[in-house]
C-alpha positions in Angstrom: 9.2 20.4 19.7 11.2 23.3 18.5 10.1 26.7 17.1 12.3 28.2 14.5 12.6 30.1 11.2 13.7 28.7 7.9 16.9 30.5 6.9 18.0 28.6 3.8 17.8 25.5 1.7 20.5 22.8 1.6 21.3 21.5 -1.9 22.6 17.9 -2.2 23.6 16.3 -5.5 23.7 12.8 -3.9 21.9 11.3 -0.9 21.0 7.9 0.4 18.4 6.0 -1.7 16.3 5.5 1.4 15.8 9.2 2.1 12.3 10.4 1.4 11.8 12.8 -1.5 11.8 16.1 0.4 13.7 19.3 0.8 16.5 19.8 3.3 16.1 23.2 5.0 18.3 25.1 7.5 16.3 26.3 10.5 17.5 28.8 13.1 15.7 28.0 16.4 14.3 30.6 18.7 17.1 29.5 21.1 19.7 30.5 18.4 20.8 27.1 17.3 21.0 26.1 13.6 19.6 22.7 12.6 19.1 20.9 9.3 15.6 19.6 8.9 13.6 17.5 6.4 10.7 19.4 5.0 7.8 17.3 3.5 5.2 20.1 3.6 6.8 22.7 1.3 8.1 25.5 3.5 10.0 28.6 2.2 12.8 30.7 3.5 11.5 33.1 6.2 8.6 30.9 7.4 8.2 30.2 11.1 8.1 26.5 11.6 7.6 23.8 14.2 10.2 21.0 14.2 10.2 17.6 15.9 13.4 15.7 16.5 14.8 12.3 17.3 12.8 9.1 17.1 9.6 11.0 16.7 10.8 12.5 13.5 12.1 9.1 12.1 8.8 7.4 13.1 6.9 9.4 10.5 8.5 7.1 7.9 8.0 3.6 9.2 8.5 1.9 5.9 11.8 3.7 5.2 15.1 3.2 7.0 16.6 6.6 6.7 18.6 8.8 9.2 16.0 11.4 9.8 16.7 13.4 13.0 14.7 16.6 12.5 11.4 17.1 10.6 9.3 20.2 10.0 5.7 19.3 11.1 4.0 22.6 10.7 4.2 26.1 9.3 3.2 28.6 12.0 0.8 31.3 10.9 0.6 33.1 14.2 1.6 32.5 17.8 
């Protein structure tokens, strides 16, 4: 899992029909990398978040065949 902070929202006028209805957010990791994540819990810019990646992220949507590689799974209130 990856700790990071939401730095922006990604706007898309078109996407795959199989993608879940959720926001795409830009997250800067504590290691300094920037990743695009799917957010199903409603995070905002500036929030500290926990992100899971790879097959674990995609497995959260077993009925959908969508290319999900990074998923926000929690908003961190304090460390």
